[in-house]
N, C-alpha and C positions, 0 to 999 in steps of 0.2 A: 268699645260695642258704637255700631253706627246707627244711629235714631233718622227714620226720612219722615220729615210731616210732610201732609199733603191735604187736599179736600177729598171727603171719600167719594165716593161712586157708586152706584146702587148695589153693584156685589158687595158690599164691605155691608150692606143690611144686617145680614145672621152676626155677626161678630158686633155690633150697633145695638141689635137686639139684647143678645146678650150681655153685652157690658149694663146696657140700661137695665133689666134685671138686678142684676146684682148689685148694682149701685143701687136701687130704692131699698132692696133687704139688709145692705149694709148699713147704710144711713139712717134710714126711718125705718127699720122692720118691716117693712113693706112688700107683699107679693101684687106684683103685677100681673092683670089681666093678661094674657100672651096674644090674644087678637086684638085687646085696644093698641097692644105696645108696639105690634108686632106691624100694624094699621097706621101706625102714629109714626115710625121711623120710615114708611114706605110715602104716606103721604108730604113726608117735608122732602124727599126727592121728587116727588111729584108735585109740588109747589115751590118753588128756591124762593118766592117774595118772601116765604115763611122764615125761612133763614136755609141753613146747610151745616153739613158734619165736618169736624177737622180730625184727621185721623195721627196714630206714628203707626209707625212701624220698625219693626227690625228684625233683618234677614227675611224681609216679605210676609212676616206675620203680623197683624193689626194687633198691639199691644196696651194700645192707651186712644181715647177720643172726648172729645168737645162738640156742644153744639152751638151754634150762633145762632140767634132770634134779632130780631131788629124792634127798638121803642122810637117812635119820634117825640124830637124837643122842640114844639114850637118855641121855647125861650132860647135856645140855641140854635134854631134853624137848620141842626142835624141828626143826625142819626145815632142811638148808644147802640152797641151791636153789648148784647147780654152773653155772658158766657153760659151755660148751661149742659146738663148731661155728663159732667167731668168723670172721667173712669181711668186706671190705671192699674191693669194687672195686678194683683197683691206682689208677684213673684217680680215683678219691675219698678215696683214703686221708688223711690228715692235715689234714683238713677238717671233724675234730669228730665223725664220723661213733659211732666207736665210744663216746667220751663220753656221746653219748647215748643210745643204747642201754644204757649201764652204769648213766646217771642213772635213766633207765628200772626196769631191775631194781632199783637201791635205791629208788625210791620207793615198786613197787608192794609191796616186802618190808616195809616202814617199819607199812604201811598192813597186815598180816597179821601178828598178834600169834603163833601157830604158827612163824614164822621166826624162826632163830636166827643165820644167819648167810647168807654167800656167798663160793663158793667156785669157782677154777679152777685149772687145769692149764696148764704151757704149755710146750712143748720145750724143751728144757735148752738147744738154742744160738740158741734165739729170741730175740736180743738187743731187737729194735724193741718187741716187743709186751711182754719182761718190763719192760721203760723206760715205755710205757704206762699198765700196769696200778700200777708205781709210784704215778706222777705220778697217777693217782687215789685213791690210798690206800691201796692194799691193800699189803699185808705179806707177805713169803714167810713161808711154813711150816715150821713143824721138821720136817716127812713127808718125805720118800722114797715115791715112790709103785710099787710092785709092779706085774705081772701077770701071769697065763696067757691068754693071746689064741686062741682058738677058729679065729679068721676071718681074721686080718691075721698074714704069719709074716714077720719081718724077718731 
């Protein structure tokens, strides 16, 4: 099985939106608002200063994704890349797809002296994802995340 990793294109929007909805429901039992979710994907493509998507393809079919956003660190004088919206179709899990997506981000980061690290957050109870991230050498942070969300109410 050949897995091809690349930056996403606007014509990948439908797959990305579908994956985002599936991920939200699967991990947090949330049904995303279709209009907001679709516009969110399109707005990222229209505003590359916010970030970008990376997709995994097998036989020209998108089977996985992640999104990169940026956080400026004044302590490090560099950017953290935040991995978000990770999703791999269930039938393609445990085949090294996320590893390839992550390694793509890692390799591209090392080419950019302005990048000081990679971060992600994971749903507290998502044991499988936590194990995958640890196997790739990521370490649990000392920080706990807090938020005020104006769109999704829990």
